[in-house]
N, C-alpha and C positions, 0 to 999 in steps of 0.2 A: 800276242802280247802275252806276257805271265799274266798268272794268277796272283790275286793280291787280296791280303787281309780284312777285313771288316771295318777297322780304322779306315783305309784307304778309301774303301766304297761309301764309308758315311762322309770320307772329306768330298770328294767327287759328287756325292746328292746336294750336299752343302755349298759345294762351286757351283753346281748350275741353278741353284734358290738363289745366287747373287747375280745372275743372269751370263753367263758361264757355259753358252751355247754347246760348248768342245768339250766339258765336263761331261753334260748329258749326253754325246756322241758318244766317248771313250768307255761312258760306264757299260751303256747298252752294247756296246760292241763285246767286251770284254766276255758278256753270255752269249755269243750267238752263238759260238760251237757247245755249248751244253744244251742252247733249244734246239740246235740240229742234230744234237745226240737224241734227244728225250723224245721229238716226232718221230723220230727214223723209228726207232724202238717200239713206239707206238702205234707206228703205223704198219708197222712190217706185221706185228703181231696179228693185224686185223684184216686189213688192206693189201698186198703186197703187191707190187710194182702198179698198183691202181692208182697213185698220189705219189707228186716229188715231194719228201718232205720238205727241202730246200724252199720249196715254193710257199710252203705253208708259213715257215719260217719269215719270210720275205714280208707274209703280208702280217704276223705277229708284231716283227721290228717296225713297221709302218704303225699301227695303232700304238707300240710301246713311248713312239716317238710322239704322235701327239697329247697322248695321255701324261707323259711324263711332270710336267708342273702340275699337275694332280695329285701323284705321288704324297703322301704325307709321309713315311716310313723313313726310317733312321741307320737299320741297320740291312746285312748281308741277307738276311733270313729272311726278312718283313721283304727286301727288294725282289728277293727270288721267290716267293709266294705270288707277288704282285706278276711276278714275270709268265710265272706258272698259270694264271686268273688268264691274263690277254692271248696264251697259247694257247688255253683251252676253250676261249670264243671261235679263233681261229681254226683249228681242228674241229669243231663241232661242225661250223659253215659248212667246212670242205664236206664232211659228212654226209651232210643234208644235201650236200648238191650231188653230191656222188648215188643215193636213196632217191633222189627226187622229189624230196619233201622242201618246202619253204615255213612250215612251221615250227619254231625253235621248241625244243624239250630243254624246259630246265631242270626238270629232275635228272634228265642223262646228262646236263653239262657240270653237273654239280659231282655226280658218279666221274666224269671225264677226270674233272679236275681231281679229284682224290686219288685215282690212277695212274696221273702222273705224277703226282705226289710220291706217291709208293712208289712208282718206277722210277723215281732220281735218289729212292733210300736204297731201292737196291743196286742203281749202279754203282753207290758209295760203298754198299755191301761186295760187291765184284771185284772192285781196287781192293779191300781187303786180301778179298782171296787169293790175291794173284801175289801174294807174299812180300807186298814191299812195304816199305815204313816212308812215309814222306817227313821232312825235317820239324821238328817242333813247330818254327815259325809258322809254317803251311799249315798244322793241324786244325788251326779254326774256319779254314779256309771251306765250303761245302763239299764236299769227300765227288760228288756224282761234278760237280763243276768243276774241280782242278783233275778229274780222270777226263772230262771233254775237252778241256785245255793242252794236257800231254799229248789225247791222240790227234788231235788239230795237226800238232806237230810231226806226228810222225810221217813214213814214206806211207801213199794211200796204199800199195799193198799189205804193207803193216798194220795200219788202220782197221782195213777191209774184214783181215782175218781174223781179228780182235773183236771187233764187234761182231760180225755174223760167229764166232765158236764162244766166245765167253759173254757177250752182252744178247745176244739171239739164242743164243743153248742147239744150235744147229748141228748137224754129227759132220763129222770131215767131209762123207761121204755126199752131203748136201752143199757143202762149203764148197768141196772141191766143184761139184759143177756147177753153182753161182760164178766160183773165180774162172773156169776155163781150164782148172789145173788137175791134174793127177791127185790122187788120196795122199802121196806118198810127198809130191811138191809142198801138200797143203800143210801137213804134220809139219814137216822143214821148216816152214814159212812161220807156224802158228810160234814155235818154239823161239824162233829168232825174235819175232815179233814182241813174244813177252819179255825175253832179254834185252831188248831194247826198251820197253815200257820201263820196266824196273828202274834200271837205268838212269831214266830219263824224270824218274817220278824220285831215286834219292838223292840225286843233282840239284833238287830244288832246296831254294834256299841257302846253299852254300855249304 
């Protein structure tokens, strides 16, 4: 589903509050790729291969479905901040389970939420660094969400090489090892993937 601007997000929130359950589902699904990307980058930097980011995001989505009636904001910025907070709780629980501790550390959760916010900002910065220029109609959409939406539409190998190389900052040799390819093949794949990413971003909004 293509990304939308804050006006559309506000419309979906308002529709959900009038009893339109499908609007709530559509609203959450629009941000699922972004949540997956945030969880992946956050977990890879700390717990490589220990957790499945998709499982953590599913937990967060279930919590968001239950909590959506209590959401009181109306803008995309408020909504993404709310979703980040829910993802923070899901990540913190998974980290506690891995560490074998049941007690919550509220200070650590606050720090983790701040790290997620910074990660989202950095993903938006990485989008700008690719040299792309999304249409003016899309410019108000949170850039990290935009990047996640477009990455979700790319072929799997294109998406993977961009995440590993551009978002996780891995050298070509490590990317090659992770993907089971030669360094030369990975370099060629990366160039093609970036080209496709630019095309997709530049086509947004018509």
